[in-house]
C-alpha positions in Angstrom: 0.0 0.0 0.0 2.7 2.5 1.1 5.6 2.8 -1.3 9.1 2.3 -0.1 10.8 5.6 0.4 14.1 4.4 -0.9 17.6 3.5 0.4 19.8 5.8 2.4 21.8 8.2 0.3 24.9 6.8 2.0 24.1 3.2 1.2 26.5 3.0 -1.7 29.6 4.0 0.2 32.5 1.6 -0.2 32.6 0.5 3.5 28.8 0.2 3.9 27.8 -3.2 5.3 25.8 -5.4 2.9 22.6 -5.1 4.9 19.3 -4.1 3.6 18.1 -0.9 5.2 14.4 -0.5 5.5 12.6 2.6 6.7 9.2 0.9 6.6 7.4 0.4 9.9 8.0 -3.2 11.1 4.7 -5.1 11.2 4.1 -8.4 12.8 3.2 -10.9 9.9 0.3 -12.2 12.0 -1.1 -8.7 12.2 -0.8 -8.4 8.4 -2.6 -11.6 7.9 -5.3 -10.5 10.3 -5.8 -7.2 8.4 -6.1 -9.0 5.1 -8.7 -11.4 6.5 -10.5 -8.5 8.2 -10.7 -6.6 4.9 -12.1 -9.6 3.1 -14.6 -9.9 5.9 -15.7 -6.3 5.7 -16.3 -6.8 2.0 -19.2 -9.1 3.0 -21.1 -6.0 4.2 -24.8 -5.8 3.4 -27.3 -3.0 3.9 -29.3 -3.8 7.0 -31.7 -0.8 7.6 -32.0 3.0 8.0 -33.5 4.7 11.0 -34.4 8.4 11.5 -34.1 8.2 15.3 -32.6 6.0 18.1 -35.7 4.1 19.1 -36.2 2.9 15.5 -32.6 1.6 15.2 -31.7 -2.1 14.9 -31.7 -4.0 18.2 -29.0 -2.7 20.5 -26.9 -5.9 20.8 -23.5 -7.0 19.6 -20.9 -4.6 18.3 -20.9 -1.7 16.0 -18.5 1.0 14.8 -19.9 4.3 13.5 -18.5 6.5 10.8 -18.9 10.2 11.5 -17.6 13.4 9.9 -18.4 16.5 7.9 -20.6 15.9 4.9 -17.8 16.4 2.4 -15.1 14.5 4.3 -15.4 11.4 2.1 -17.4 9.3 4.5 -19.5 7.4 1.9 -16.5 7.0 -0.3 -14.5 5.5 2.6 -17.2 3.0 3.4 -17.6 2.0 -0.3 -13.8 1.5 -0.6 -13.6 -0.4 2.6 -16.3 -2.8 1.5 -15.4 -2.8 -2.2 -19.0 -1.9 -3.0 -19.5 1.3 -4.9 -23.2 1.5 -4.3 -23.3 0.4 -0.6 -23.2 3.8 1.0 -24.5 5.8 -1.9 -28.0 6.3 -0.4 -26.5 8.5 2.3 -25.1 10.9 -0.4 -28.6 11.8 -1.6 -29.8 15.0 0.1 -33.2 13.6 1.0 -31.8 10.7 3.1 -28.7 12.3 4.8 -30.6 12.5 8.1 -30.8 8.7 8.4 -28.7 6.4 10.5 -27.7 3.7 8.1 -26.7 0.2 9.4 -24.7 -2.5 7.5 -24.3 -6.0 8.7 -21.0 -7.9 8.3 -22.2 -11.4 7.8 -23.5 -11.4 11.3 -26.3 -8.9 12.4 -24.4 -8.5 15.7 -21.4 -7.1 13.9 -22.2 -3.8 12.2 -20.9 -0.8 10.5 -22.9 2.4 10.9 -23.0 5.5 8.7 -24.1 8.5 10.7 -25.6 11.6 9.3 -23.0 14.0 8.0 -22.7 17.5 9.4 -21.8 20.8 7.9 -24.1 21.4 4.9 -24.9 25.1 4.8 -28.0 24.4 2.6 -29.8 22.3 5.2 -32.6 24.3 6.9 -32.0 25.1 10.6 -35.0 23.1 11.7 -33.5 20.0 10.1 -30.0 20.7 11.6 -31.5 20.8 15.1 -33.4 17.5 14.6 -30.3 15.8 13.2 -28.1 17.0 16.1 -30.6 15.8 18.7 -30.8 12.3 17.2 -27.0 12.1 16.7 -26.5 13.0 20.4 -29.1 10.4 21.4 -27.4 7.7 19.4 -23.9 8.5 20.7 -25.0 8.8 24.4 -27.4 5.8 24.7 -26.2 3.2 22.1 -24.8 0.4 24.2 -23.4 -1.6 21.3 -21.4 1.3 20.0 -17.7 0.4 20.4 -16.2 3.6 19.0 -16.1 6.1 16.1 -14.2 6.4 12.9 -14.0 10.2 12.6 -13.2 11.4 9.1 -11.6 14.7 8.3 -10.4 16.1 4.9 -6.6 16.2 5.2 -6.7 19.7 3.8 -9.1 21.0 6.4 -8.6 18.9 9.6 -9.9 19.7 13.1 -12.8 21.9 12.2 -14.9 23.2 15.1 -17.4 20.3 15.1 -14.6 17.8 14.7 -13.0 19.1 17.9 -16.3 19.0 19.7 -16.8 15.3 18.6 -13.3 14.4 19.8 -13.7 16.1 23.2 -17.1 14.6 23.7 -15.8 11.1 22.9 -12.9 11.6 25.3 -15.3 12.7 28.1 -17.4 9.5 27.4 -14.2 7.3 27.2 -15.2 6.3 23.7 -12.6 5.0 21.3 -11.9 7.1 18.2 -9.9 6.3 15.1 -9.2 9.4 13.0 -9.0 9.1 9.2 -7.3 12.0 7.4 -9.1 11.4 4.1 -8.3 12.4 0.5 -4.6 12.0 1.2 -4.2 11.6 -2.6 -4.9 15.4 -2.8 -1.5 16.1 -1.3 2.0 14.9 -2.2 3.6 12.4 0.2 5.7 15.1 2.0 2.8 17.5 2.7 0.5 14.6 3.6 3.0 13.2 6.2 3.5 16.7 7.6 -0.3 17.2 7.9 -0.5 13.8 9.7 2.2 14.8 12.2 0.6 18.2 12.8 -2.7 16.7 13.6 -1.0 14.1 15.9 0.7 17.0 17.7 -2.5 18.9 18.1 -4.3 15.8 19.5 -1.4 15.4 22.0 -1.7 19.0 23.0 -5.4 18.4 23.6 -4.4 15.3 25.7 -6.4 13.1 23.4 -4.9 9.7 22.8 -6.7 8.6 19.7 -5.2 6.6 16.8 -4.9 8.4 13.4 -3.9 7.5 9.9 -3.8 8.7 6.3 -6.6 7.4 4.0 -7.5 7.7 0.4 -10.5 6.1 -1.2 -9.1 6.8 -4.6 -5.7 5.1 -4.4 -6.7 2.7 -1.6 -4.1 4.0 0.9 -4.8 2.8 4.5 -7.4 0.2 3.7 -5.7 -2.7 5.5 -4.8 -0.5 8.5 -8.4 0.6 8.9 -9.7 -3.0 8.4 -7.4 -4.1 11.3 -8.8 -1.4 13.6 -12.3 -2.2 12.6 -11.9 -5.9 13.2 -10.4 -5.5 16.6 -13.2 -3.2 17.8 -16.0 -5.4 16.2 -14.8 -8.6 17.9 -13.6 -10.1 14.7 -11.7 -12.9 16.4 -8.8 -14.9 15.1 -11.0 -18.0 15.0 -13.6 -16.1 12.9 -10.8 -14.7 10.7 -9.8 -18.2 9.8 -13.0 -18.5 7.7 -11.7 -15.8 5.3 -8.8 -16.7 3.0 -5.7 -14.7 2.2 -6.2 -14.6 -1.6 -5.3 -11.4 -3.3 -7.8 -8.7 -2.5 -9.5 -7.3 -5.6 -9.1 -3.6 -6.2 -11.9 -1.5 -4.7 -14.3 0.0 -7.2 -13.5 3.6 -7.9 -16.0 6.0 -6.4 -16.8 9.5 -7.6 -16.3 11.0 -4.2 -18.5 13.0 -1.9 -20.5 16.0 -2.9 -18.9 19.3 -1.9 -21.0 21.9 -0.2 -21.4 23.9 -3.4 -22.6 20.9 -5.3 -25.1 20.2 -2.5 -26.4 23.8 -2.6 -26.9 23.5 -6.4 -29.0 20.3 -5.8 -30.9 21.7 -2.8 -33.9 22.9 -4.8 -37.2 24.0 -3.3 -38.6 20.5 -3.5 -35.8 19.1 -1.3 -36.1 22.0 1.2 -39.8 21.3 1.5 -39.1 17.6 2.0 -36.5 18.1 4.8 -38.7 20.5 6.6 -41.5 18.0 6.4 -39.2 15.3 7.8 -38.2 17.6 10.6 -41.8 18.4 11.5 -42.7 14.7 11.3 -39.8 13.8 13.7 -40.9 16.5 16.1 -44.5 15.3 16.0 -43.4 11.8 16.6 -41.7 12.8 19.8 -44.7 14.6 21.3 -46.8 12.9 24.0 -49.9 12.9 21.7 -48.0 11.0 19.0 -46.6 8.6 21.6 -50.1 7.8 23.0 -51.5 6.9 19.7 
């Protein structure tokens, strides 16, 4: 996945020992095998259900990891690349369904991947933002099967206000977070590595001990690393991993990426605005005592 960064400039000196010098991070072969098996397992993902609010979610048992991030951070693209299914998370990219909590089973309904509503679209009406935020908070606070978050940030714009709020909130709740610096292909290797180190330093300054990595849905950087993290948190045991072979993993299907805010605003016509306002009103009505008593 990562390209070798080359030999030392001094490796050709006459007295240099005949020893191969590697600057790659040493990885336990067993861990490498596990990550490959975990990636093959994640590619068995199937859509399970969508829910607009916590009490309509799938039964709160087992293990689940939730993907969260700004609406243009590459969330759907990451899920599609991880599962090698271009269409799997596409529904969450459509403006009319971005308020849904989407669940995907991983061969076992008690092992799940969750796509949370994105945040940050300027075109979304304020009433809808309030509803989404309330339901997101309910899910994060009360969901017992939630094992942690994969928090996605565009590597060019990391640690935005809401990202920091999510990190601090997760820390206060002692919730595991794995940070993905997405769209790393947008930067050359040097600037990308620098951005990674800067975010690590900022997290350390904030006294937040969360794991972090580079990720690109386009060139598949970081897929196995993410798969290994996911497997560990979703109770993907070594015994279970033995069911998945170590055959070469097929290339993930190319995705066309997330919609940027300006693209969303272009698509946010009057019909959509009416729809999301209706959805917000329906959710509010469903939470009133009169609706509950019916």
